[in-house]
SERO-807691 format. One record per residue (C-alpha): y, z, x; residue in one letter. Coordinates in steps of 0.25 Angstrom, whole numbers, padded with zeros to 4 digits, always signed. Layout:
BEGIN
YZXa;...
This chain:
BEGIN
-0068-0124-0310x;-0071-0122-0325x;-0084-0117-0329x;-0095-0125-0335x;-0094-0121-0351x;-0079-0121-0350x;-0081-0136-0347x;-0090-0139-0357x;-0084-0133-0367x;-0072-0139-0366x;-0078-0153-0366x;-0085-0150-0379x;-0072-0147-0385x;-0066-0159-0380x;-0079-0166-0387x;-0077-0159-0398x;-0061-0160-0400x;-0064-0176-0395x;-0074-0181-0406x;-0069-0173-0417x;-0058-0181-0418x;-0067-0195-0415x;-0077-0191-0424x;-0064-0188-0437x;-0058-0202-0434x;-0072-0210-0433x;-0076-0203-0445x;-0063-0203-0454x;-0067-0189-0458x;-0051-0185-0460x;-0038-0193-0465x;-0030-0200-0456x;-0019-0188-0452x;-0030-0176-0453x;-0037-0185-0441x;-0025-0187-0433x;-0024-0172-0434x;-0037-0170-0429x;-0035-0178-0418x;-0023-0174-0414x;-0026-0158-0414x;-0038-0162-0407x;-0032-0169-0396x;-0022-0157-0393x;-0036-0149-0392x;-0043-0156-0384x;-0030-0157-0374x;-0030-0140-0375x;-0046-0141-0373x;-0045-0149-0360x;-0032-0142-0355x;-0040-0127-0356x;-0056-0131-0353x;-0053-0143-0344x;-0040-0141-0336x;-0041-0125-0335x;-0026-0125-0343x;-0027-0112-0350x;-0015-0104-0360x;-0018-0092-0351x;-0006-0087-0341x;-0015-0091-0331x;-0015-0105-0334x;+0001-0104-0338x;+0006-0115-0326x;-0003-0126-0328x;+0000-0124-0343x;+0013-0127-0341x;+0012-0137-0333x;+0003-0144-0342x;+0014-0142-0354x;+0026-0148-0344x;+0018-0160-0340x;+0014-0162-0355x;+0030-0162-0360x;+0033-0172-0347x;+0023-0181-0352x;+0026-0178-0367x;+0040-0182-0362x;+0036-0193-0356x;+0027-0200-0365x;+0037-0196-0376x;+0050-0200-0370x;+0043-0216-0365x;+0039-0217-0379x;+0051-0213-0384x;+0058-0224-0375x;+0049-0234-0377x;+0049-0233-0393x;+0065-0233-0393x;+0064-0247-0384x;+0054-0252-0393x;+0062-0249-0406x;+0075-0255-0398x;+0069-0268-0393x;+0065-0270-0408x;
């Protein structure tokens, strides 16, 4: 089981990475393009925080198999979702 301080640190980082983009959007503090970039960067960092602090996936050699399996699953999901969207968009434009 993960240690409690590690989980609390991960939780705090996750809350900050959620609240920051939310506050920027609500307050309209940045231009639209910068806001979109901030949301994208915060989302990637959020994924990394969850993987490291909650799922125990690290970038060390000890966790290499777990990380490789996760990356392979992400590639497969990208191919399936991307392929589906490509086919559906192609069918939509052919029907018009």
